[in-house]
N, C-alpha and C positions, 0 to 999 in steps of 0.2 A: 397654617402652611404658607411659606413665603411664596409670593407671586413670582412667576417667571419673568426674567429680565430680557427685554428685546431691544436690540440696537438697530435703529433705522438709519441707513446711510443713503441720503437722498438730497440732491441739491435744489430740487424744486420745492420751494418753501410752502406753497399752497398744498401740494400733494402730501408733503411731510406732515403738515398740520392736520390734514384730514385723516391720514392713516394713524397718526398719534392719538387723535381724539377717539377713534373707533377702537383701537387696540387697548387704550386705557379703560374704555367702557367694558371691555372684556375682562378687566382685572389685571392686566399686565403692567409691569413697570417699564417705562419707555425712556430711552435717550435717543436724541437725534444728532447726527453729524452731517454737516452740509458739504463736506468735501472728503476726498479720499484719505488724505493724511490724518484728518481728525477722526475719521472712521476707524482707521487702523489703530490709532492711539487709544480710542475708547474700547476697541476690541481687546487690546492687550492689558489695559488698566482696569476696566470695569468687569471684564469676564462675563459677558452676557450669556444667556441660555440659548439664544437664537439671534441670527442677523438677517435683516432684509437689506439687500445690497443692490444699488443701482450700478450700472456700468459706466455711463458717461458722466464722470465726476471731474471737477477741477482738482488739481494737485496730483492725484494718482487716479488711474482708472480703476474701476471695480475689479477688473482682472488682476491688476497689480496688488490691490488690497487683499484679495482672496489668496493669491500666491504667497504673499507675505504671512498671512495668518496660518496657512497650512505648513509653510516652511518652518514656522516656529513650533510646530507640533500640536497646534490647537485644532481639535476636531469638532468645534462648535457647529451645529447645523446652520447652513447658509442657504437662503432662498434668493436667487438672483431675480430681481424685478426690473425689467428693462424694456425700452421701446425697440431695442434691436432684436429682431426676430429671425435673423438669418440662421440657417442650420450651422454654418461655420462657427458662429458665436456660441450657440448652444453646445456644440461639441467641445469647444475650447473651455467653456464653463465647467462641463462635466469632467473634463480631463484634469482640471484644477480642483476637483472634488467638491464642486457645488452639490448640494443635496437636491435642489429643485431649480427649475428655470421657468419663469412665467413672463409673458410679454404684456406690456401695457397697451391699451387699458385692460386691467384685470378686474374682474368683479370682486367686490368687497367680501361677499359671503364665501366665495371660492378661496380667496387669500386667507381669510380667518380659519377656514377648515384646514388648509395646508399647514398653517402655523400650529393649530391644535394637534394635528396628526404627527408632525415632526417632534413637537415637545413630548408627546406621549411616547413616541418611539425612543427618544433619547433618554427618557427616564426609565428605560429598561422594559418598555412595553407595558405600561400600567394596564392591568387587565389581561395581560397575556398569561397563558397557562403555566409557563415555565420561567423561572429566574436562572436556572442552570440547565444547560444542554450538554449532552455527551454523545459522541459517536466515534467508533474506532479509537484512534489515539488522541482525539480532539476533545477538549472541554471548553465550554463557553459560559462565562458569567455575564448574562445579558444586562443586568442592572449597571454593571461597570463597563460593559463592552470590552471585556478582556477575553482573549482567545489564547489557548495554550495547546501545544502538541507535546504529549508525554511530559506535561508539567513545565515545559519551557515556553515562555511567552512568545507569541507570534504577532507581528504588527500587520494588520490589514488596512488598506485604505477604507475610508468610510463607505464608499459604494460597494466594495467587495464584501465588507461585513454585512451590509443590508441585503445584498444579493444572497449571501449564505443563509441568513435568517429567513428570507422569503421562500427559499427552496426547502429548508429544513422544516418549516412550519406547515408546508403543504403535505407532509407525511407521505411522500412518494408520488403524489399527483404531478402530472406533467404541466409545465408552464411554458407558454410560447415566449419568444423573445419580446414580442410586443406587449404581452401581459407584464413581463418583468420590467420593461421600460416604464410602463405606466405606474407600476407599484413602487419601484425603487428610485426611479429618476423623476417621477412626477410629470412625465410627458405622455402625450397621446400616441407616441410612436413615430414622430417626425424626425427624431434623431436616429442616425443609422444604427441598425441592430448589431453591427460589429462592436459597438460600445459594450453590449452585454458579453459578447465573446471574449473581449480583452480582459474584462473583470473575472470571467469564469476561468481564464487561463491563470490569473493570479491566485484564485482559490485553489486550483489544482496544484500549482507550483508550491504553495506554502503549506497545504493541508494534506495532500495525498502522498502515500508512500511512493507511488509511481505515477507522476502526472500524465504520462503517455498512456497509461492503462488505469484510469481512475476507478476507485471502488465506490465512492460516495456521490460525486457530482457527475452525473451521466448525461450524455447527449442522446436525445431522441431524434433520430434522423428526420430532417425536413420539418420538425415540429418545434423543438426547443430543448429544455433541460428538465431533469428530475433528480431528486435526492434519494439515496438509498443508504440505510444504516449499515 
């Protein structure tokens, strides 16, 4: 089986070398880009399976790199790894569809586990019980991350898709906004919970017959959300 390819976009050479060494020890194929423009070029040409992205980069900021990647239709998992820990930066990163946001210094074991979890998820949830899901008018091919409503493809943002799966796989159990932030966004809840609400609105708008009176993605007052088939 081919090892996963990880692009590390980091201008601190010492940090990049350390991360590269440890990621290669885990069996990953690594490329390093030392500035934003090189990172975007590698993302477009090499097509990595995951990107570790700094924000404060020469040439282009990490935000600009991520925006360009998503604007091109690439849904590669992206973990922002930055010394900038302000809430505004995290919210901006998630709005640009970063998958996770971690602040430096980050523990190596934690980062490796985040990488493993994202790669598993993007491979269709290796070990998950279902490769195909269906409810109401909606069908989901989890391995390909394809969603269709009455056999017509529907495009969800990466975070809305992950939110959908997180709720569907709970099989009716209620999830609080903080729990969903932790599971889907990889944050302990310090990003505003309206982030969850905005992505829930996207799910309802695109998947429900009547978004104002949803059948599948239900609000549990003062608690969070739950899914119902």
